[in-house]
C-alpha positions in Angstrom: -30.9 -22.1 8.3 -29.5 -18.6 8.2 -30.8 -18.1 4.7 -34.3 -18.6 5.9 -34.0 -15.6 8.1 -32.7 -13.2 5.4 -35.9 -11.2 5.0 -36.1 -10.7 8.7 -32.4 -9.7 8.8 -32.9 -7.3 5.9 -35.7 -5.6 7.7 -33.7 -5.2 10.9 -30.7 -3.9 9.0 -33.0 -1.4 7.3 -34.1 -0.1 10.8 -30.4 0.5 11.7 -30.0 2.4 8.5 -32.9 4.7 9.2 -31.7 5.3 12.7 -28.2 6.3 11.5 -29.6 8.5 8.8 -31.5 10.5 11.5 -28.7 10.4 14.0 -28.6 14.2 14.7 -26.9 13.7 18.0 -23.8 12.5 16.2 -20.9 15.0 16.2 -20.4 14.0 12.5 -24.0 14.7 11.5 -23.5 18.3 10.6 -20.3 17.6 8.7 -22.3 14.9 6.7 -25.1 17.4 5.9 -22.8 20.3 5.0 -20.9 18.2 2.5 -23.9 16.2 1.1 -22.3 13.0 2.3 -24.1 9.7 3.0 -23.7 7.6 6.1 -22.0 4.3 5.3 -24.0 1.5 6.8 -22.6 -1.6 5.3 -23.2 -3.9 2.3 -23.0 -7.5 1.4 -24.8 -10.8 2.2 -27.2 -10.5 5.1 -26.5 -14.2 6.0 -22.7 -13.9 5.6 -20.4 -16.2 7.5 -17.7 -13.5 7.3 -18.1 -9.9 8.5 -15.4 -7.4 7.8 -15.4 -4.4 10.1 -13.2 -1.4 9.4 -12.9 1.9 11.2 -14.7 4.8 9.5 -15.5 5.8 5.9 -13.4 8.0 3.8 -14.4 10.6 1.2 -15.3 8.2 -1.6 -17.3 6.1 0.8 -19.2 9.1 2.1 -19.9 10.3 -1.4 -21.4 7.0 -2.4 -22.7 5.5 0.8 -20.7 2.3 0.1 -17.9 0.9 2.3 -14.4 0.4 1.0 -15.0 1.7 -2.5 -11.8 4.0 -2.7 -8.1 3.1 -2.8 -8.3 1.0 0.4 -11.3 -0.7 -1.1 -9.3 -1.8 -4.1 -6.8 -3.4 -1.8 -9.6 -5.1 0.1 -10.9 -6.5 -3.2 -7.4 -7.8 -3.9 -7.4 -9.5 -0.4 -10.6 -11.3 -1.3 -9.3 -12.2 -4.7 -6.0 -13.3 -3.4 -7.7 -15.7 -0.9 -10.1 -17.0 -3.6 -13.1 -15.5 -1.9 -16.1 -13.4 -3.1 -16.6 -10.1 -1.4 -20.3 -10.1 -2.2 -20.7 -13.2 0.1 -19.3 -11.3 3.1 -20.8 -8.3 4.9 -18.5 -5.3 4.9 -19.0 -2.4 7.3 -17.2 0.0 9.8 -17.6 0.8 13.4 -18.1 4.6 12.8 -20.7 5.0 10.0 -20.0 8.7 9.1 -16.9 10.2 7.7 -14.7 12.1 10.2 -13.3 15.4 8.8 -10.1 15.2 6.8 -10.0 11.4 7.3 -8.8 11.8 10.9 -9.0 8.9 13.3 -12.4 8.3 14.9 -12.6 9.7 18.5 -13.4 7.5 21.5 -16.8 9.4 21.7 -17.6 8.6 18.1 -16.7 4.9 18.6 -18.9 4.8 21.7 -21.8 6.4 19.8 -21.6 4.2 16.7 -20.3 1.0 18.3 -23.8 -0.3 19.4 -24.9 -0.2 15.7 -22.1 -2.6 14.8 -23.0 -4.7 17.8 -26.6 -5.0 16.4 -25.3 -5.8 12.9 -23.3 -8.6 14.4 -26.4 -10.0 16.2 -28.5 -9.7 13.1 -26.1 -11.2 10.6 -24.7 -13.9 12.9 -21.2 -14.3 11.3 -18.9 -17.1 12.1 -15.8 -14.9 11.7 -15.3 -11.1 12.2 -12.2 -9.8 10.5 -11.4 -6.4 11.9 -9.4 -4.0 9.8 -7.0 -1.7 11.7 -6.3 -1.0 15.3 -9.5 0.9 16.2 -11.9 -1.9 15.1 -9.6 -4.6 16.6 -9.4 -2.9 20.0 -13.1 -2.1 20.0 -14.0 -5.8 19.6 -11.2 -7.2 21.8 -12.0 -4.8 24.6 -15.8 -5.5 24.3 -15.2 -9.2 24.8 -12.6 -8.7 27.6 -9.5 -9.8 25.8 -7.7 -6.5 26.9 -7.2 -3.2 25.3 -4.8 -1.0 23.3 -3.1 -3.9 21.4 -0.7 -2.9 18.7 -2.0 -4.3 15.4 1.5 -5.4 14.4 1.4 -7.9 17.3 -2.2 -9.3 17.0 -2.8 -9.4 13.2 -3.7 -12.9 12.0 -4.4 -14.2 15.5 -7.7 -15.9 16.6 -9.7 -14.6 19.6 -12.5 -16.8 20.8 -14.3 -17.6 24.0 -16.9 -20.2 24.8 -19.4 -17.4 25.3 -18.9 -16.1 21.8 -20.6 -17.4 18.7 -17.9 -16.1 16.4 -14.1 -15.8 16.1 -12.4 -12.4 15.9 -9.4 -12.2 13.6 -7.6 -8.7 13.6 -6.0 -7.7 10.4 -4.0 -4.7 9.2 -6.2 -2.0 7.6 -5.9 -2.2 3.7 -4.8 1.4 3.7 -1.6 0.3 5.4 -0.4 -1.3 2.1 -0.9 2.1 0.3 1.8 3.6 2.4 3.8 0.4 3.0 3.5 -1.8 -0.1 5.2 -4.7 1.6 2.2 -4.9 3.9 0.0 -6.2 1.0 1.5 -9.7 1.1 0.8 -9.8 4.9 -2.8 -8.7 4.2 -3.4 -11.4 1.6 -1.7 -14.1 3.7 -3.9 -13.1 6.7 -7.0 -13.2 4.5 -6.1 -16.7 3.3 -5.9 -17.6 7.0 -9.4 -16.1 7.5 -10.6 -18.4 4.7 -9.1 -21.5 6.3 -10.9 -20.6 9.6 -14.2 -20.2 7.8 -13.8 -23.7 6.4 -13.6 -25.0 10.0 -17.0 -23.5 10.9 
């Protein structure tokens, strides 16, 4: 049972947290220190069947150390609620664990540096489904598992990616922030999240 391994998982996730806190080689470390920001490691159930992986934390997230707690986080909460799911039963994180300046996109170098921490989180938590939020997290996961690269999120959202060698399904979704700028996207986000719920029922 996954629940039986929660104490071990918690300890391993704590090790990741300590490594990221001391990650002075990160190009974002100085920016974090200068602004009294926190790295944003992830939160939620350590035996979650669903992992949600975004791109990088914003200002509110960096101030609190919690993922998706700002405007996009409110939309994510609505996605969970709209699908009849509890956020606390999922594990929510990002690829890049520190805030890039001015909320710019993460660079390839930053994704390469922080990506292995996400890989380890996946190995520890053992989710059944990974819902990626936005094009950077989608392309990181799809390229890693040799599905291809540089997919437009508008083409792949709500699709299932799975191979026999994988223990989980990848389902790319729009980033919740997309609905802040394009309100009509919210219904797509909620519908896609309902689809994620249906796929979880099959596991």
